[in-house]
C-alpha positions as CSV (number, residue, x, y, z in Angstrom):
1,M,-32.8,-90.7,-100.9
2,Y,-35.9,-91.0,-102.8
3,L,-36.9,-92.6,-106.2
4,S,-36.9,-90.3,-109.1
5,C,-36.7,-92.1,-112.4
6,R,-35.1,-95.6,-112.7
7,L,-35.6,-98.0,-115.5
8,F,-34.4,-101.7,-115.9
9,V,-35.3,-104.4,-118.3
10,T,-36.5,-108.0,-117.7
11,K,-37.4,-110.4,-120.5
12,G,-37.6,-107.4,-122.9
13,V,-40.0,-105.5,-120.9
14,V,-39.1,-102.1,-119.6
15,L,-40.3,-101.3,-116.2
16,D,-40.5,-97.6,-115.4
17,F,-40.3,-97.0,-111.5
18,S,-40.6,-93.2,-111.5
19,L,-43.4,-92.0,-109.4
20,N,-46.3,-90.0,-110.6
21,E,-47.6,-86.8,-109.2
22,D,-50.2,-88.5,-107.0
23,Q,-47.6,-90.8,-105.6
24,R,-45.2,-88.0,-104.9
25,A,-47.9,-86.0,-103.1
26,I,-48.8,-89.2,-101.1
27,Q,-45.1,-89.7,-100.1
28,E,-44.6,-86.0,-99.1
29,M,-47.6,-86.2,-96.9
30,A,-46.4,-89.2,-95.1
31,R,-43.1,-87.7,-94.7
32,T,-44.5,-84.6,-93.3
33,F,-46.7,-86.4,-91.0
34,T,-43.8,-88.3,-89.7
35,A,-41.6,-85.3,-89.2
36,D,-44.3,-83.6,-87.2
37,M,-46.1,-86.3,-85.3
38,I,-43.9,-89.4,-85.1
39,T,-40.1,-88.4,-85.0
40,P,-40.2,-86.1,-82.1
41,E,-42.0,-88.6,-79.9
42,A,-40.6,-91.9,-80.9
43,H,-37.9,-91.9,-78.2
44,K,-40.5,-91.5,-75.5
45,W,-42.9,-94.0,-76.8
46,D,-39.9,-96.5,-76.9
47,E,-38.8,-95.5,-73.3
48,D,-42.3,-95.5,-71.7
49,K,-43.5,-98.6,-73.8
50,V,-46.9,-96.8,-74.7
51,W,-49.1,-97.0,-77.8
52,P,-49.7,-93.5,-79.2
53,V,-53.3,-93.9,-79.6
54,E,-53.8,-90.2,-80.6
55,V,-51.2,-90.1,-83.1
56,A,-52.6,-93.4,-84.6
57,K,-56.1,-91.6,-84.9
58,A,-54.4,-88.6,-86.7
59,A,-52.9,-91.1,-89.1
60,G,-56.3,-92.6,-89.7
61,E,-57.6,-89.1,-90.6
62,L,-55.0,-89.1,-93.5
63,G,-56.3,-92.5,-94.6
64,F,-53.2,-94.5,-93.2
65,G,-55.6,-96.8,-91.5
66,S,-57.1,-98.1,-94.8
67,I,-54.5,-97.6,-97.4
68,Y,-55.6,-100.4,-99.9
69,V,-59.0,-101.0,-98.3
70,S,-61.6,-100.3,-101.2
71,E,-63.3,-97.0,-101.6
72,E,-66.6,-98.8,-101.3
73,G,-65.6,-100.1,-98.0
74,G,-64.5,-96.6,-96.7
75,G,-60.9,-96.8,-97.4
76,C,-58.4,-95.0,-99.7
77,G,-58.3,-97.8,-102.5
78,L,-54.7,-97.2,-103.3
79,S,-52.3,-99.9,-104.5
80,R,-49.6,-101.8,-102.8
81,V,-46.9,-99.3,-104.2
82,E,-48.5,-96.4,-102.4
83,S,-48.7,-98.6,-99.3
84,V,-44.8,-99.1,-99.3
85,L,-44.3,-95.5,-100.0
86,I,-46.3,-94.6,-96.9
87,F,-44.6,-97.1,-94.6
88,E,-41.2,-96.3,-95.9
89,Q,-41.8,-92.7,-94.6
90,L,-43.7,-93.6,-91.2
91,S,-41.0,-96.0,-90.3
92,Q,-38.2,-93.3,-90.6
93,G,-39.6,-91.9,-87.5
94,C,-40.7,-95.1,-85.6
95,P,-40.6,-98.5,-87.2
96,S,-42.4,-100.2,-84.3
97,T,-45.4,-97.7,-84.6
98,A,-45.4,-97.9,-88.4
99,A,-45.4,-101.8,-88.2
100,M,-48.5,-101.8,-85.9
101,I,-50.3,-99.5,-88.4
102,S,-49.1,-102.0,-91.1
103,I,-50.7,-104.9,-89.2
104,H,-54.0,-103.0,-88.7
105,N,-54.1,-102.5,-92.5
106,M,-53.6,-106.1,-93.4
107,A,-56.4,-107.2,-90.8
108,T,-58.9,-104.4,-92.1
109,W,-58.2,-105.4,-95.5
110,M,-59.0,-109.0,-94.8
111,I,-62.5,-108.0,-93.7
112,D,-63.1,-105.7,-96.6
113,C,-61.8,-108.1,-99.3
114,F,-63.3,-111.3,-97.8
115,G,-66.0,-110.3,-95.9
116,N,-69.7,-109.5,-96.7
117,D,-71.5,-106.3,-97.0
118,E,-72.9,-106.7,-93.4
119,Q,-69.3,-107.2,-92.0
120,R,-67.8,-104.3,-94.0
121,E,-70.6,-102.0,-92.8
122,R,-70.3,-103.2,-89.0
123,F,-66.4,-103.1,-88.9
124,V,-64.6,-101.5,-91.7
125,G,-65.6,-97.8,-91.2
126,D,-64.2,-97.5,-87.7
127,L,-61.1,-99.4,-88.6
128,A,-60.5,-97.4,-91.7
129,T,-60.2,-94.3,-89.6
130,L,-58.1,-95.9,-87.0
131,Q,-60.8,-94.8,-84.5
132,K,-60.6,-98.7,-83.8
133,M,-57.6,-101.0,-84.2
134,A,-57.6,-104.3,-85.6
135,S,-55.2,-107.2,-84.9
136,Y,-54.2,-110.3,-86.9
137,C,-54.3,-113.7,-85.0
138,L,-52.5,-116.5,-86.6
139,T,-49.4,-117.5,-84.6
140,E,-49.9,-119.9,-81.9
141,P,-47.4,-121.2,-79.1
142,G,-46.9,-124.5,-81.2
143,A,-47.7,-123.1,-84.6
144,G,-45.4,-120.5,-86.1
145,S,-43.7,-121.2,-89.2
146,D,-45.9,-124.3,-89.7
147,A,-49.2,-122.2,-89.6
148,A,-51.4,-124.8,-91.1
149,S,-50.7,-126.8,-87.9
150,L,-52.7,-124.3,-85.7
151,K,-55.0,-125.8,-82.9
152,T,-57.3,-123.1,-82.0
153,K,-60.8,-124.6,-82.7
154,A,-64.0,-123.2,-83.8
155,V,-67.1,-125.3,-83.2
156,R,-70.6,-124.5,-84.7
157,D,-73.2,-124.2,-82.1
158,G,-76.5,-123.1,-83.6
159,D,-76.2,-119.5,-84.7
160,D,-72.8,-119.2,-83.0
161,Y,-69.2,-120.5,-83.2
162,V,-67.5,-121.3,-79.8
163,L,-63.7,-120.7,-80.0
164,N,-61.1,-122.4,-77.6
165,G,-57.4,-122.0,-77.9
166,A,-54.7,-119.5,-77.8
167,K,-52.6,-117.1,-80.0
168,A,-49.0,-115.9,-79.4
169,F,-47.2,-112.7,-80.2
170,I,-50.2,-110.8,-81.1
171,S,-49.5,-107.1,-81.9
172,G,-52.2,-105.0,-80.6
173,G,-53.1,-107.9,-78.0
174,G,-55.1,-106.2,-75.2
175,E,-55.3,-102.9,-77.2
176,S,-57.0,-103.7,-80.4
177,D,-60.9,-103.5,-80.6
178,V,-61.1,-106.1,-83.3
179,Y,-59.2,-109.4,-83.8
180,V,-59.2,-111.4,-87.1
181,V,-58.6,-114.9,-85.9
182,M,-57.7,-118.0,-87.9
183,A,-59.3,-121.2,-86.1
184,R,-59.7,-124.8,-87.0
185,T,-63.2,-125.8,-88.1
186,S,-62.1,-129.4,-89.2
187,D,-59.1,-131.7,-89.2
188,D,-58.4,-131.2,-92.9
189,G,-55.0,-129.6,-92.4
190,A,-54.8,-126.2,-94.3
191,K,-58.4,-126.8,-95.7
192,G,-59.8,-126.9,-92.3
193,I,-58.9,-123.4,-91.2
194,S,-61.4,-120.6,-91.2
195,C,-61.3,-116.9,-90.5
196,F,-63.5,-115.1,-87.8
197,I,-64.0,-111.7,-86.5
198,V,-63.9,-111.5,-82.6
199,E,-64.5,-108.1,-80.7
200,K,-62.6,-107.1,-77.7
201,S,-65.8,-107.3,-75.6
202,T,-66.7,-110.7,-76.4
203,E,-67.1,-113.0,-73.2
204,G,-64.4,-115.7,-73.0
205,L,-61.8,-113.5,-74.7
206,S,-58.8,-112.6,-72.7
207,F,-55.1,-111.6,-73.0
208,G,-51.8,-112.5,-71.5
209,A,-49.5,-110.2,-69.8
210,Q,-47.6,-107.7,-72.1
211,E,-44.5,-109.4,-73.7
212,K,-41.0,-108.0,-72.5
213,K,-39.4,-107.4,-75.9
214,M,-36.1,-106.6,-77.3
215,G,-37.8,-103.9,-79.5
216,W,-41.1,-102.7,-80.7
217,H,-41.7,-101.1,-77.4
218,S,-44.3,-98.7,-78.8
219,Q,-46.8,-101.2,-79.6
220,P,-48.5,-103.8,-77.2
221,T,-48.0,-107.5,-77.8
222,S,-49.5,-110.2,-75.8
223,A,-51.2,-113.8,-76.2
224,V,-54.9,-113.8,-77.1
225,M,-56.8,-116.5,-75.4
226,F,-60.3,-117.9,-76.3
227,D,-62.1,-119.9,-73.5
228,D,-65.5,-120.9,-74.6
229,C,-65.6,-117.6,-76.5
230,R,-68.9,-117.4,-78.3
231,I,-69.2,-115.3,-81.4
232,P,-72.2,-115.0,-83.9
233,A,-71.9,-117.2,-87.0
234,A,-72.3,-113.9,-88.9
235,N,-68.6,-113.1,-87.8
236,L,-67.3,-115.9,-90.1
237,V,-65.4,-114.3,-93.0
238,G,-65.9,-116.0,-96.2
239,E,-66.8,-119.8,-95.9
240,E,-65.7,-122.6,-93.7
241,G,-62.2,-123.6,-95.1
242,Q,-61.2,-120.4,-96.7
243,G,-59.2,-119.2,-93.6
244,F,-55.7,-120.3,-94.6
245,K,-56.1,-118.7,-98.2
246,I,-57.1,-115.5,-96.7
247,A,-54.2,-115.6,-94.1
248,M,-51.7,-116.3,-96.8
249,Q,-53.1,-113.6,-99.2
250,G,-53.1,-111.2,-96.3
251,L,-49.5,-111.9,-95.5
252,D,-48.2,-111.0,-99.2
253,G,-49.2,-107.5,-98.3
254,G,-48.0,-107.7,-94.9
255,R,-44.5,-108.9,-96.0
256,L,-44.4,-105.9,-98.3
257,N,-45.2,-103.5,-95.6
258,I,-43.0,-105.0,-93.1
259,A,-40.1,-104.8,-95.7
260,A,-40.9,-101.1,-96.2
261,C,-40.7,-100.5,-92.4
262,S,-37.2,-102.1,-92.5
263,L,-36.4,-99.9,-95.5
264,G,-37.5,-96.7,-94.0
265,G,-35.8,-97.5,-90.6
266,A,-32.5,-98.2,-92.4
267,Q,-32.7,-95.1,-94.5
268,R,-33.2,-93.0,-91.3
269,A,-30.0,-94.9,-90.0
270,L,-28.0,-94.2,-93.1
271,D,-29.0,-90.6,-92.9
272,E,-27.9,-90.3,-89.3
273,A,-24.7,-92.1,-90.2
274,V,-23.9,-89.5,-92.9
275,T,-24.6,-86.6,-90.6
276,Y,-22.5,-88.1,-87.8
277,T,-19.5,-89.0,-89.9
278,K,-19.4,-85.4,-91.3
279,D,-19.4,-84.0,-87.9
280,R,-17.3,-86.4,-85.8
281,K,-13.6,-85.8,-86.0
282,Q,-10.6,-88.0,-85.3
283,F,-7.1,-87.6,-85.9
284,G,-7.7,-84.0,-87.0
285,R,-10.3,-85.0,-89.8
286,A,-13.9,-85.7,-90.1
287,I,-14.3,-89.5,-90.2
288,A,-16.3,-89.0,-93.4
289,D,-13.0,-87.9,-95.1
290,F,-11.6,-91.3,-94.5
291,Q,-11.9,-93.7,-97.7
292,A,-13.0,-96.6,-95.4
293,T,-15.8,-94.7,-94.2
294,Q,-16.7,-93.5,-97.6
295,F,-16.7,-97.1,-99.1
296,R,-18.8,-98.3,-96.2
297,L,-21.6,-95.5,-96.7
298,A,-21.3,-96.1,-100.5
299,D,-22.0,-99.9,-99.9
300,M,-24.8,-99.0,-97.5
301,A,-26.6,-96.8,-99.8
302,T,-26.4,-99.2,-102.8
303,E,-27.8,-102.0,-100.9
304,L,-30.7,-99.9,-99.8
305,E,-31.5,-98.7,-103.3
306,A,-31.3,-102.4,-104.6
307,A,-33.7,-103.2,-101.7
308,R,-36.1,-100.3,-102.6
309,L,-36.2,-101.4,-106.3
310,L,-37.0,-105.0,-105.4
311,L,-39.7,-103.8,-102.9
312,Y,-41.4,-101.5,-105.4
313,S,-41.3,-104.2,-108.2
314,A,-42.8,-106.8,-105.6
315,A,-45.5,-104.2,-104.7
316,Q,-46.7,-103.8,-108.3
317,K,-46.8,-107.5,-108.8
318,V,-49.0,-108.0,-105.8
319,T,-51.2,-105.2,-107.0
320,N,-51.6,-106.6,-110.3
321,K,-52.2,-110.2,-108.9
322,A,-49.3,-111.4,-110.9
323,H,-48.6,-115.2,-111.1
324,D,-45.4,-114.8,-109.2
325,A,-46.7,-112.3,-106.7
326,A,-46.3,-114.4,-103.5
327,S,-42.7,-115.5,-104.4
328,A,-41.9,-111.9,-105.3
329,A,-43.3,-110.7,-101.9
330,A,-41.2,-113.3,-100.3
331,M,-38.2,-112.4,-102.0
332,A,-38.7,-108.6,-101.1
333,K,-39.4,-109.5,-97.6
334,R,-36.3,-111.7,-97.2
335,F,-34.0,-109.3,-98.8
336,V,-35.2,-105.8,-97.7
337,T,-35.3,-107.0,-94.0
338,D,-31.9,-108.5,-94.1
339,V,-30.4,-105.4,-95.9
340,G,-32.4,-103.2,-93.4
341,F,-30.9,-104.8,-90.4
342,D,-27.4,-105.0,-91.8
343,V,-27.3,-101.2,-92.9
344,T,-28.7,-100.2,-89.5
345,N,-26.0,-102.5,-87.8
346,A,-23.2,-100.7,-90.0
347,S,-24.6,-97.3,-89.0
348,L,-24.2,-97.9,-85.4
349,Q,-20.5,-99.2,-86.0
350,L,-19.9,-95.9,-87.6
351,H,-21.4,-94.1,-84.5
352,G,-18.8,-96.1,-82.5
353,G,-19.8,-96.0,-78.6
354,Y,-22.4,-93.3,-79.3
355,G,-24.5,-95.6,-81.5
356,Y,-24.9,-97.8,-78.3
357,L,-26.3,-95.1,-76.4
358,Q,-30.2,-94.2,-76.2
359,D,-29.2,-90.5,-76.8
360,Y,-29.0,-91.4,-80.5
361,P,-32.0,-93.2,-82.5
362,I,-29.6,-96.0,-84.1
363,E,-29.9,-98.5,-81.1
364,R,-33.8,-98.1,-81.1
365,I,-34.0,-98.7,-84.9
366,L,-31.7,-101.6,-84.7
367,R,-33.8,-103.3,-81.9
368,D,-36.9,-102.5,-83.9
369,L,-35.7,-103.9,-87.1
370,R,-34.4,-107.2,-85.8
371,V,-37.9,-108.7,-85.5
372,H,-38.7,-107.8,-89.1
373,Q,-36.5,-110.8,-90.1
374,I,-38.8,-113.2,-88.0
375,L,-42.4,-112.2,-88.2
376,E,-44.8,-112.2,-91.2
377,G,-43.0,-115.5,-92.0
378,T,-39.3,-116.0,-91.1
379,N,-36.8,-115.3,-93.4
380,E,-36.1,-119.0,-93.7
381,I,-39.5,-119.6,-94.5
382,M,-39.4,-116.9,-97.2
383,R,-36.6,-118.9,-98.7
384,V,-39.0,-122.0,-98.8
385,V,-41.8,-120.1,-100.7
386,I,-39.3,-118.8,-103.2
387,S,-37.7,-122.2,-103.8
388,R,-41.1,-124.0,-104.1
389,A,-42.1,-121.5,-106.9
390,L,-38.8,-122.1,-108.6
391,L,-39.1,-125.9,-108.4
392,K,-42.7,-126.5,-109.1
393,D,-43.6,-128.2,-112.4
């Protein structure tokens, strides 16, 4: 089920969500790549818990490692609309792999958007092609939803900064080559946080054991630790005190992308349910012939279409830097990830006992999508973001 031509009206303005020729070509390229390179191997990556390095590099060759990185920085310079189109397709093959590429895009964009020319020249080229991979390091063992309370410190020492602290649940931990790290340079709350680039080879940087997770098995996840980790002052992104702003702006795009991963995974689950209910027979009839099944499928399709429209609208607002872009991204993240999980769960139910088996992709998709309601800001925090925008003077 893909977007053709849909219009709706808000405050007298007609919004056209039809895809143009270039967007359709990008969507088709991502769909073909997924069918050829991701879908056939996704089960094995999940089972063996391996990150598909060569497939990621192949995605980089198509520009999927730098979707909205500027052309001047070596990226594709596309909008957030094209980004969600791409991740919607990639996640139909493997939400876990798509989500890791999404996080890489977010971290790479931060360097391109807020870094200086020297940083872009040093880092963005290899990241843009996914020859190297980037991770985003914000969450800490004691600072999750309350990100401004983070405690990792960066102290200036001559021409260097010395980092001490730890980050938790870092996608790409131990595998990525570059870590975009938020650390405290003063005690001034959110205004005391700065952004740094830390390379994997840096002395004093280490990683915890790989986390044993419910889902997201194709991507590595670990703690990232800094023990007198000395980096050049030239690795400060922007100025001291700008880190929280950089982190939050990065998350607007990350929330769109993770929503797109939920949308694509759930669309795959719905497609699988349609095929299964047509083939599976009970009481002498295909279970798709029962009205209860038809109503369930109709509701699933309707909810996914509503989620798709909300996501595309939010992506356009973030692209245009609309005044309500942050709340729109939060709305999309909250709604789409909840709907995506619910639709996938309903698909598993329609598969009956077979949906619970690893022979079918539904249980893997369900495990992968569950964490989307937690990361990039929990869906409870999304409600906080939305309500603050509604209630502010």
